[in-house]
C-alpha positions as CSV (number, residue, x, y, z in Angstrom):
1,X,-0.1,0.1,0.0
2,X,1.4,3.2,-1.0
3,X,2.0,6.3,1.4
4,X,-0.6,8.3,-0.6
5,X,-3.3,5.5,-0.1
6,X,-2.4,5.2,3.8
7,X,-2.7,9.1,4.0
8,X,-6.2,8.9,2.3
9,X,-7.4,6.2,4.8
10,X,-5.9,8.0,7.8
11,X,-7.6,11.4,6.7
12,X,-10.9,9.5,6.5
13,X,-10.6,7.8,9.8
14,X,-9.6,11.1,11.6
15,X,-12.6,12.9,9.9
16,X,-15.1,10.3,11.1
17,X,-13.7,10.2,14.4
18,X,-14.1,14.1,14.7
19,X,-17.7,13.8,13.4
20,X,-18.3,11.2,16.0
21,X,-16.9,13.2,18.7
22,X,-18.0,16.6,17.7
23,X,-14.7,17.9,17.7
24,X,-11.0,17.2,17.6
25,X,-9.0,17.4,20.9
26,X,-6.8,20.5,20.9
27,X,-8.3,22.4,17.8
28,X,-11.5,24.7,18.0
29,X,-13.3,22.7,15.2
30,X,-16.9,21.3,15.2
31,X,-18.7,18.9,13.0
32,X,-19.1,21.5,10.1
33,X,-15.4,22.6,9.9
34,X,-14.2,18.9,10.3
35,X,-16.4,17.7,7.3
36,X,-15.3,20.7,5.4
37,X,-11.5,20.5,6.0
38,X,-11.9,16.6,5.5
39,X,-13.3,17.1,2.0
40,X,-11.0,19.5,1.2
41,X,-7.8,17.4,1.8
42,X,-9.5,14.5,0.0
43,X,-9.6,16.6,-3.0
44,X,-6.2,17.7,-2.4
45,X,-4.9,14.1,-2.0
46,X,-6.6,13.3,-5.4
47,X,-9.4,10.9,-4.2
48,X,-11.7,13.2,-6.2
49,X,-11.5,16.6,-8.1
50,X,-13.4,19.7,-7.5
51,X,-16.1,18.9,-10.2
52,X,-16.8,15.5,-8.8
53,X,-17.0,17.0,-5.2
54,X,-19.7,19.7,-6.4
55,X,-21.7,17.0,-7.9
56,X,-21.5,14.7,-5.1
57,X,-23.6,17.3,-3.1
58,X,-27.4,16.4,-3.3
59,X,-29.3,19.8,-4.2
60,X,-32.7,18.6,-3.1
61,X,-31.7,17.7,0.4
62,X,-29.7,21.1,0.8
63,X,-32.6,23.0,-0.5
64,X,-35.1,21.2,1.4
65,X,-33.2,21.5,4.7
66,X,-32.8,25.2,4.1
67,X,-36.4,25.9,3.4
68,X,-37.6,24.1,6.3
69,X,-35.2,26.3,8.5
70,X,-36.9,29.3,6.9
71,X,-40.3,27.9,7.5
72,X,-39.4,27.1,11.3
73,X,-37.9,30.3,11.8
74,X,-41.0,32.2,10.9
75,X,-43.1,29.9,13.1
76,X,-40.8,30.6,16.0
77,X,-40.9,34.4,15.5
78,X,-44.6,34.4,15.2
79,X,-45.3,32.8,18.5
80,X,-46.5,29.3,17.0
81,X,-44.4,27.0,18.9
82,X,-45.1,28.8,22.4
83,X,-48.7,29.0,21.6
84,X,-48.8,25.1,20.9
85,X,-47.1,24.4,24.1
86,X,-49.4,26.8,26.2
87,X,-52.5,25.4,24.7
88,X,-51.5,21.9,25.4
89,X,-50.6,22.6,29.0
90,X,-54.0,24.1,29.6
91,X,-55.1,20.5,29.5
92,X,-53.5,19.6,32.7
93,X,-51.1,20.7,35.4
94,X,-50.5,17.4,37.2
95,X,-46.9,16.0,36.9
96,X,-48.2,12.8,35.1
97,X,-50.5,14.8,32.9
98,X,-47.6,17.3,32.3
99,X,-45.4,14.2,31.2
100,X,-48.1,13.1,28.9
101,X,-48.6,16.7,27.2
102,X,-44.9,17.0,26.7
103,X,-44.4,13.8,25.2
104,X,-47.2,14.0,22.7
105,X,-47.0,17.5,21.9
106,X,-43.3,17.7,21.3
107,X,-43.6,14.3,19.5
108,X,-46.3,15.1,17.3
109,X,-45.0,18.6,16.3
110,X,-41.6,17.2,15.6
111,X,-43.1,14.9,13.0
112,X,-43.8,17.9,10.9
113,X,-41.1,20.4,11.8
114,X,-37.5,20.0,12.3
115,X,-37.0,18.1,15.8
116,X,-34.0,20.4,16.6
117,X,-36.3,23.5,16.6
118,X,-38.5,22.0,19.1
119,X,-36.0,21.2,21.3
120,X,-34.6,24.5,21.3
121,X,-37.9,26.0,22.0
122,X,-39.4,23.8,24.4
123,X,-36.4,23.2,26.7
124,X,-36.5,26.8,28.5
125,X,-40.3,26.8,28.7
126,X,-40.3,23.6,30.3
127,X,-37.6,24.4,32.9
128,X,-39.6,27.5,33.8
129,X,-42.7,25.6,34.1
130,X,-41.1,23.0,36.3
131,X,-39.5,25.3,38.4
132,X,-42.7,27.2,39.0
133,X,-44.3,23.8,39.9
134,X,-41.5,22.9,42.2
135,X,-40.9,19.6,40.0
136,X,-37.8,17.8,39.2
137,X,-37.0,18.9,35.7
138,X,-34.8,15.9,34.6
139,X,-37.8,13.5,33.6
140,X,-39.6,16.3,31.7
141,X,-36.4,17.5,29.7
142,X,-36.0,13.6,28.9
143,X,-39.3,13.5,27.8
144,X,-38.8,16.3,25.3
145,X,-35.3,14.9,24.2
146,X,-36.9,11.4,23.6
147,X,-40.0,12.6,22.2
148,X,-38.6,15.0,19.8
149,X,-36.4,12.1,18.2
150,X,-39.2,9.3,18.5
151,X,-41.8,11.4,16.9
152,X,-39.8,12.9,14.2
153,X,-39.3,9.2,12.8
154,X,-42.8,9.5,11.4
155,X,-42.4,11.8,8.6
156,X,-39.7,12.8,5.7
157,X,-39.7,16.5,7.3
158,X,-39.2,15.5,11.0
159,X,-35.3,15.3,11.0
160,X,-32.5,15.8,8.7
161,X,-31.6,12.3,8.3
162,X,-35.2,11.6,6.9
163,X,-34.8,14.4,4.5
164,X,-31.9,12.6,3.1
165,X,-33.9,9.3,2.9
166,X,-36.6,10.9,1.1
167,X,-34.3,12.5,-1.6
168,X,-32.5,9.2,-2.3
169,X,-35.5,6.7,-2.0
170,X,-38.2,8.9,-3.6
171,X,-40.5,7.5,-1.1
172,X,-43.9,9.5,-1.1
173,X,-44.5,11.7,1.9
174,X,-47.8,10.1,2.9
175,X,-46.5,6.4,2.2
176,X,-43.6,7.2,4.5
177,X,-46.0,8.7,7.1
178,X,-48.3,5.6,6.8
179,X,-45.4,3.4,7.4
180,X,-43.6,4.7,10.5
181,X,-46.2,6.8,12.2
182,X,-47.4,3.7,14.3
183,X,-43.9,3.2,15.2
184,X,-43.5,6.9,16.5
185,X,-46.8,6.6,18.4
186,X,-46.0,3.3,20.1
187,X,-42.7,4.8,20.9
188,X,-44.2,7.8,22.7
189,X,-46.5,5.5,24.7
190,X,-43.4,3.4,25.8
191,X,-41.4,6.6,26.9
192,X,-44.4,7.6,29.2
193,X,-44.3,4.1,30.6
194,X,-40.6,4.1,31.0
195,X,-40.3,7.5,32.7
196,X,-43.4,6.6,35.1
197,X,-41.3,3.6,36.3
198,X,-37.9,5.3,36.5
199,X,-39.2,8.5,38.2
200,X,-41.8,8.1,40.9
201,X,-42.5,11.8,41.3
202,X,-44.2,12.1,37.9
203,X,-46.7,9.6,38.9
204,X,-48.9,12.1,40.7
205,X,-52.3,13.1,39.0
206,X,-53.1,15.5,41.4
207,X,-53.6,18.9,39.5
208,X,-51.7,22.3,40.8
209,X,-54.5,24.5,42.2
210,X,-53.0,27.6,40.7
211,X,-50.8,26.4,37.6
212,X,-48.4,29.3,36.3
213,X,-49.1,30.7,32.7
214,X,-46.5,30.6,30.0
215,X,-46.1,34.3,28.7
216,X,-45.7,34.6,25.1
217,X,-46.6,37.3,22.4
218,X,-48.3,36.4,19.2
219,X,-47.4,38.6,16.1
220,X,-50.7,38.2,14.3
221,X,-50.0,39.3,10.7
222,X,-46.9,36.9,10.8
223,X,-48.6,34.2,12.5
224,X,-51.5,34.1,10.2
225,X,-49.3,34.3,7.0
226,X,-46.9,31.6,8.2
227,X,-49.9,29.4,9.3
228,X,-51.4,29.6,5.8
229,X,-48.1,29.0,4.1
230,X,-47.1,26.2,6.4
231,X,-50.7,24.4,6.0
232,X,-50.2,24.7,2.1
233,X,-46.8,23.4,2.5
234,X,-48.0,20.1,4.4
235,X,-51.0,19.8,1.7
236,X,-48.3,20.0,-0.9
237,X,-46.5,17.2,0.8
238,X,-49.7,15.3,1.0
239,X,-50.5,15.5,-2.7
240,X,-47.0,14.4,-3.7
241,X,-45.4,17.5,-4.9
242,X,-41.6,17.3,-4.8
243,X,-40.3,18.0,-1.3
244,X,-37.4,20.4,-2.6
245,X,-39.6,22.6,-4.9
246,X,-42.6,22.7,-2.6
247,X,-40.5,23.8,0.5
248,X,-38.5,26.2,-1.5
249,X,-41.7,28.0,-2.9
250,X,-43.0,28.1,0.9
251,X,-39.7,29.6,2.2
252,X,-39.9,32.3,-0.8
253,X,-43.2,33.4,0.2
254,X,-42.5,33.9,3.7
255,X,-39.3,35.6,2.8
256,X,-41.4,38.3,1.2
257,X,-42.4,40.5,4.0
258,X,-42.4,44.2,5.3
259,X,-42.4,43.1,8.9
260,X,-39.3,41.0,9.8
261,X,-35.9,42.0,8.9
262,X,-34.2,39.4,6.8
263,X,-31.2,39.2,9.2
264,X,-33.6,37.9,11.9
265,X,-34.7,34.9,9.8
266,X,-31.3,34.2,8.2
267,X,-29.9,34.0,11.8
268,X,-32.2,31.3,12.6
269,X,-30.7,29.0,9.6
270,X,-28.4,26.6,10.7
271,X,-25.7,27.3,8.3
272,X,-23.3,24.9,10.2
273,X,-25.6,22.0,9.5
274,X,-25.8,23.0,5.9
275,X,-22.0,23.2,5.5
276,X,-21.8,19.9,7.5
277,X,-24.2,18.2,5.1
278,X,-22.3,19.4,2.0
279,X,-19.0,18.1,3.3
280,X,-20.5,14.7,4.3
281,X,-22.0,14.3,0.8
282,X,-18.3,14.7,-0.4
283,X,-16.9,12.3,2.2
284,X,-19.2,9.7,1.4
285,X,-18.4,9.9,-2.3
286,X,-14.9,9.6,-1.5
287,X,-15.8,6.5,0.6
288,X,-17.4,4.8,-2.2
289,X,-14.5,5.6,-4.5
290,X,-12.0,4.2,-2.1
291,X,-14.1,1.1,-1.9
292,X,-14.5,1.2,1.9
293,X,-18.0,0.0,2.1
294,X,-17.3,-3.6,1.9
295,X,-17.2,-4.2,5.7
296,X,-20.6,-2.7,6.1
297,X,-22.0,-4.9,3.3
298,X,-20.9,-7.9,5.0
299,X,-22.1,-7.1,8.4
300,X,-25.4,-5.6,7.0
301,X,-26.4,-8.5,4.7
302,X,-29.5,-9.4,6.8
303,X,-32.2,-6.8,8.1
304,X,-31.4,-7.5,11.6
305,X,-27.6,-6.9,10.9
306,X,-28.4,-3.8,8.8
307,X,-30.5,-2.3,11.7
308,X,-27.6,-3.0,14.1
309,X,-25.0,-1.4,11.8
310,X,-27.4,1.7,11.6
311,X,-27.6,2.1,15.3
312,X,-24.1,1.8,16.2
313,X,-22.8,4.1,13.5
314,X,-25.5,6.5,14.4
315,X,-23.8,6.7,17.8
316,X,-20.2,6.5,16.7
317,X,-20.2,8.9,13.9
318,X,-23.8,10.6,14.3
319,X,-27.1,9.6,12.5
320,X,-26.6,12.0,9.4
321,X,-23.1,10.7,8.4
322,X,-24.4,7.0,9.0
323,X,-27.2,7.6,6.6
324,X,-24.9,9.0,4.1
325,X,-22.5,6.1,4.5
326,X,-25.0,3.3,4.4
327,X,-27.5,4.5,1.6
328,X,-25.5,3.2,-1.1
329,X,-26.1,-0.5,0.1
330,X,-29.8,0.0,-0.4
331,X,-31.5,-0.3,-3.8
332,X,-33.8,2.4,-4.6
333,X,-37.0,0.3,-4.7
334,X,-36.2,-1.6,-1.4
335,X,-38.6,0.5,0.6
336,X,-38.6,-1.8,3.7
337,X,-34.7,-1.1,4.0
338,X,-35.2,2.5,3.6
339,X,-37.8,2.6,6.3
340,X,-35.4,0.5,8.6
341,X,-32.4,3.0,7.7
342,X,-34.7,6.0,9.1
343,X,-36.0,4.1,12.1
344,X,-32.7,2.9,13.1
345,X,-30.6,6.1,12.6
346,X,-33.5,8.3,14.3
347,X,-34.5,6.0,17.3
348,X,-30.8,5.1,18.0
349,X,-30.3,8.7,18.6
350,X,-32.0,8.3,22.2
351,X,-29.1,6.0,23.3
352,X,-26.8,8.4,24.6
353,X,-26.7,12.1,25.2
354,X,-24.5,12.6,22.4
355,X,-26.7,10.3,20.0
356,X,-28.5,13.2,18.5
357,X,-28.5,17.1,18.0
358,X,-31.7,17.2,19.8
359,X,-30.3,15.7,23.0
360,X,-27.4,18.1,22.9
361,X,-29.6,21.1,22.6
362,X,-31.7,20.1,25.6
363,X,-28.3,19.4,27.6
364,X,-27.0,22.8,26.6
365,X,-30.1,24.9,27.1
366,X,-30.4,23.1,30.4
367,X,-26.9,24.1,31.4
368,X,-27.3,27.5,30.4
369,X,-30.2,28.0,32.6
370,X,-28.3,26.7,35.8
371,X,-29.4,22.8,35.5
372,X,-27.5,19.9,34.6
373,X,-28.6,17.1,32.5
374,X,-25.8,14.3,32.9
375,X,-24.7,11.5,30.5
376,X,-25.7,8.9,33.1
377,X,-29.0,10.3,33.8
378,X,-29.6,10.2,30.0
379,X,-28.2,6.8,29.8
380,X,-30.5,5.4,32.5
381,X,-33.3,6.3,30.4
382,X,-31.7,6.1,26.7
383,X,-30.8,2.6,26.6
384,X,-34.0,0.9,27.5
385,X,-36.0,3.4,25.4
386,X,-33.6,2.7,22.5
387,X,-33.7,-1.1,22.9
388,X,-37.5,-1.2,23.0
389,X,-38.3,1.3,20.2
390,X,-35.7,-0.2,17.8
391,X,-37.4,-3.8,18.4
392,X,-40.8,-2.2,17.8
393,X,-39.7,-0.7,14.3
394,X,-38.0,-4.0,13.4
395,X,-41.1,-6.2,14.0
396,X,-43.3,-3.5,12.6
397,X,-41.4,-3.0,9.2
398,X,-40.7,-6.9,9.0
């Protein structure tokens, strides 16, 4: 083996290690810069040229992701998510009722809007609520983190890896939802039962006599416009309009405004995630060119083996890189394998605190507000919920 070949393999190994850790020790690099730098050096080492790298980036995925971020930003600024949570919490103020509301509320909303956004908005509101009710916040934070992951498995717009799978597989939005919504709903029920077992303090059904109110503002013109456009977008998904084109049109309509400065909306776009996706497309193409998928082909030659590889890789290198690495192994017409890839990569995100971006968002927002969600606390919940929901997904799909 030549020195050049060794350098290429070493570079890919270090890049995927950095993606799994989220950083490279001693360097100020995040997943976006790691993916970008790794891609650049692979071009430098001649694995692929700049034209091949550009063509490796899937435009449908990037456009869909960018457009959904614009839609989510408008929903957030208009007060939609705060109103949705406040409306749900009017149903109950008991600890167990609160657990149910947070689980199903964040789970169902994350099926239609990117789960990371829900985690970002719901975490501070939940902390404020549990503090006012003098409740241990940990089980309710775990409910948000777990439910946003579980609920997002239901649709193609629920999370970034499903957006990728929709682009690669061309499965229709409704067909995908019909296949995986039962898995998501069953997972949410299991989550409630598991948290009930792990945290006795959430079992109380006694309602608070004077429950606190969530304070929020609704910007009516923006709220009305965003709700109309978003409803139209979901209808377009349902009737089979291509995801990229439909979401881009919705984003463009929302960007035509006299009320919101464009800087506000564009600040809510996760440019890091878009850069990371672009770099990951290039890394995956380089991995294919170097013929490094053979070990995965051997391990994933059965449906159960494929699920296991997906779950392990999703925690080692994160779910989006795992999907990009494994998707070449699946024929476009093999719907069951695409669904298994979606369920495995998403539900495995609940295993550890670092398993998904939504988990990290909840942990980071919690720390900023003076609380702590530890790795051990999450693993105590994450290990059983991941094992049970993966089993449900496997037996449902097969």
